[in-house]
C-alpha positions as CSV (number, residue, x, y, z in Angstrom):
1,M,78.5,83.9,81.3
2,P,80.1,83.4,84.7
3,S,81.0,79.8,85.4
4,N,79.0,77.9,88.0
5,K,81.7,75.3,88.4
6,Q,84.4,75.2,91.0
7,S,88.0,74.1,90.2
8,N,87.3,70.6,91.2
9,G,84.4,70.4,88.7
10,K,81.6,70.3,91.3
11,A,78.7,72.7,91.1
12,A,79.2,75.8,93.2
13,S,75.9,76.0,95.1
14,N,76.6,79.4,96.7
15,Y,78.5,81.4,94.2
16,R,77.4,85.0,93.8
17,I,77.4,87.3,90.8
18,P,78.2,91.1,91.3
19,F,75.2,93.3,90.6
20,D,76.8,95.1,87.6
21,E,77.8,91.8,86.0
22,A,74.3,90.4,86.5
23,V,72.8,93.5,84.8
24,A,75.2,93.2,81.8
25,E,74.3,89.5,81.3
26,C,70.6,90.1,81.7
27,K,70.7,92.7,79.0
28,K,72.4,90.3,76.6
29,I,69.8,87.6,77.4
30,I,66.9,90.0,77.0
31,E,68.3,91.1,73.6
32,A,68.6,87.5,72.5
33,I,65.0,86.8,73.6
34,A,63.8,89.9,71.6
35,N,65.6,88.6,68.5
36,H,63.9,85.2,68.8
37,Q,67.2,83.4,69.2
38,L,67.2,79.7,69.8
39,G,67.4,78.3,73.3
40,L,64.6,80.3,74.8
41,D,64.1,77.9,77.7
42,E,67.8,78.1,78.6
43,L,67.7,81.9,78.4
44,Q,64.7,82.1,80.7
45,Q,66.2,79.7,83.2
46,R,69.5,81.6,83.2
47,L,67.6,84.9,84.0
48,G,66.1,83.1,87.0
49,E,69.5,81.9,88.1
50,L,71.0,85.4,87.7
51,A,68.2,86.8,89.9
52,D,68.9,84.1,92.5
53,R,72.7,84.6,92.4
54,V,72.9,88.4,92.2
55,D,75.1,89.8,95.0
56,D,73.8,93.1,96.2
57,T,73.8,94.6,99.6
58,E,72.8,98.1,98.6
59,H,69.1,97.6,97.6
60,G,68.1,94.9,100.1
61,D,64.6,93.5,99.4
62,R,64.4,95.6,96.3
63,T,67.4,93.9,94.6
64,H,65.3,92.0,92.0
65,A,63.2,95.1,91.2
66,M,66.4,97.2,90.7
67,L,68.0,94.4,88.7
68,A,65.0,94.3,86.3
69,K,64.9,98.1,86.0
70,A,68.6,98.3,85.3
71,A,68.4,95.6,82.6
72,G,65.2,97.0,81.1
73,Y,63.0,94.0,81.9
74,Q,59.6,93.5,83.6
75,V,60.0,93.0,87.3
76,C,57.1,90.5,87.5
77,T,58.6,88.4,84.7
78,L,62.0,88.3,86.3
79,K,60.5,87.2,89.6
80,R,58.6,84.5,87.7
81,H,61.8,83.2,86.3
82,L,63.3,83.4,89.8
83,S,60.5,81.3,91.3
84,V,60.8,78.6,88.6
85,Y,64.6,78.4,89.1
86,R,64.3,78.2,92.9
87,A,61.7,75.5,92.6
88,W,64.0,73.3,90.5
89,E,67.7,73.9,90.1
90,G,67.8,76.2,93.1
91,A,66.2,73.4,95.3
92,G,68.4,70.7,93.8
93,K,65.6,69.2,91.7
94,K,67.0,67.6,88.6
95,A,65.0,67.9,85.3
96,P,67.5,67.7,82.4
97,G,66.0,68.6,79.1
98,L,62.6,69.6,80.6
99,S,61.0,72.7,79.0
100,Y,60.7,75.9,80.9
101,A,56.9,75.8,80.4
102,V,56.6,72.4,82.1
103,K,58.9,73.5,84.9
104,R,56.7,76.5,85.5
105,A,53.5,74.6,85.4
106,L,54.8,72.1,88.0
107,Q,56.9,74.4,90.2
108,N,54.6,74.2,93.2
109,H,53.9,70.5,93.0
110,P,55.5,68.7,95.9
111,E,56.2,65.6,93.7
112,R,57.4,67.5,90.7
113,E,60.8,65.7,90.5
114,G,59.1,62.3,90.6
115,I,56.6,63.2,88.0
116,V,59.2,64.2,85.4
117,K,61.3,61.2,86.2
118,K,58.4,58.9,85.4
119,S,57.3,61.1,82.4
120,P,60.4,62.8,81.0
121,K,58.5,63.9,77.9
122,I,55.6,65.3,79.7
123,T,53.9,68.2,77.9
124,K,52.9,71.6,79.2
125,R,49.2,70.6,79.0
126,E,49.8,67.4,80.9
127,A,51.8,69.2,83.5
128,Q,49.0,71.7,84.0
129,K,46.6,68.9,84.4
130,R,48.7,67.2,87.0
131,M,49.0,70.5,88.9
132,S,45.3,71.1,88.7
133,E,44.5,67.6,90.1
134,W,46.9,68.1,93.0
135,K,45.3,71.5,93.8
136,Q,41.9,70.0,93.8
137,Q,43.0,67.2,96.2
138,H,44.9,69.6,98.4
139,E,41.9,72.0,98.6
140,G,39.7,69.0,99.4
141,K,41.9,68.0,102.3
142,Q,41.9,71.5,103.6
143,K,38.1,71.6,103.5
144,T,37.9,68.3,105.5
145,G,40.8,69.2,107.8
146,K,40.6,69.8,111.5
147,S,40.7,73.6,111.2
148,G,37.4,73.8,109.2
149,D,38.4,77.3,108.3
150,W,36.5,77.4,105.0
151,K,36.7,81.2,104.8
152,A,40.5,81.1,104.8
153,N,40.5,78.4,102.1
154,E,38.0,80.4,100.0
155,R,40.2,83.5,100.3
156,R,43.3,81.5,99.4
157,R,41.6,80.1,96.3
158,W,40.4,83.6,95.4
159,L,44.0,85.0,95.7
160,N,45.4,82.1,93.6
161,R,42.9,82.7,90.9
162,L,43.7,86.4,90.8
163,C,47.5,85.7,90.7
164,S,47.0,83.1,87.9
165,F,44.9,85.6,85.9
166,A,47.6,88.3,86.3
167,N,50.4,85.9,85.4
168,E,48.7,84.6,82.3
169,H,47.6,87.9,80.9
170,G,50.8,89.6,82.0
171,R,52.7,87.1,79.7
172,T,50.3,87.9,76.9
173,A,50.9,91.7,77.3
174,E,54.6,91.2,77.3
175,E,54.5,89.1,74.1
176,V,52.4,91.7,72.3
177,M,54.6,94.6,73.4
178,R,57.6,93.0,71.8
179,D,55.6,92.9,68.5
180,K,55.9,96.4,67.1
181,A,53.5,95.8,64.3
182,A,50.9,94.4,66.6
183,M,51.3,97.4,68.9
184,R,50.8,99.9,66.0
185,A,47.6,98.0,65.0
186,L,46.2,98.0,68.5
187,R,46.8,101.7,68.9
188,E,44.7,102.4,65.8
189,I,41.7,100.5,67.2
190,A,42.1,101.2,70.9
191,E,39.4,103.7,72.0
192,P,39.5,105.9,75.1
193,A,36.2,104.4,76.3
194,L,38.0,101.0,76.4
195,L,41.4,102.2,77.7
196,T,40.2,104.4,80.6
197,P,38.5,101.5,82.6
198,L,41.4,99.2,81.6
199,V,43.9,101.6,83.2
200,S,41.7,102.1,86.2
201,D,41.3,98.3,86.8
202,L,45.0,97.7,86.4
203,E,45.8,100.5,88.9
204,A,43.4,99.0,91.4
205,A,45.1,95.6,91.0
206,L,48.5,97.1,91.4
207,A,47.4,99.0,94.5
208,F,45.9,95.7,95.9
209,A,49.2,93.9,95.3
210,K,51.3,96.7,97.0
211,L,48.9,96.7,100.0
212,L,49.5,93.0,100.4
213,Q,53.2,93.3,100.0
214,H,53.8,96.4,102.2
215,P,50.8,96.8,104.5
216,D,52.6,98.9,107.1
217,E,53.7,101.5,104.5
218,H,50.1,101.9,103.2
219,I,48.7,102.1,106.7
220,A,51.2,104.8,107.6
221,K,50.2,106.8,104.5
222,A,46.5,106.5,105.5
223,E,47.3,107.7,109.0
224,R,49.1,110.7,107.6
225,K,46.1,111.6,105.5
226,R,43.6,111.1,108.3
227,P,44.0,114.6,110.0
228,H,43.4,116.3,106.7
229,L,40.3,114.2,106.2
230,K,39.0,115.0,109.7
231,E,39.6,118.7,109.1
232,A,37.7,118.6,105.8
233,E,34.8,116.8,107.5
234,R,34.6,119.5,110.2
235,E,34.6,122.2,107.6
236,G,31.8,120.4,105.7
237,V,29.7,120.2,108.9
238,A,30.3,123.8,109.6
239,A,29.3,124.8,106.1
């Protein structure tokens, strides 16, 4: 692994890793994870750091997607590792010995560093409880705030629930896909009547996410289709 230390022993906060080197190391880490090697927390955290440090001027805002594709990894999982890394080590938040699961649970808590200092052995369940309590307080303040925009708050909660659902079940799917025996068993019992709506729902969720991420691109596509739709409507009326 590339060193993150300068010659004077201080941490190099802005060191970059060439794209090809980042891909090569990602592949080694992914293989180690697949083989259930020890140190899973450290491996996941290193993936997040690699995503943060990768030096790539060719792909622009698609760098992380291209890194995941080149390494044979799920884009959403790599970005999840990235967000956890940036919330802690990348933001200068110290949490030595803290599990990746706890870091992930607390990554959006504004007092996360203070929480783990007071409770260095905090569990994932306890961390999730602290995060849930903060969200409830935060949402309560928003409801009683000056803006009074309850619709915006409701939409924000809806989006957060959708993202949480996708993250949770995305992790489950990834874990099952790594288990070849489980996948063979599931293929035997999976019926078309079950899989067809599943694929449809997932495609709808993906389209929804892409529309949020790149609205201009989807609007442009809709505009290109509009003349054809109008022509079809005229033909229908004429018929």
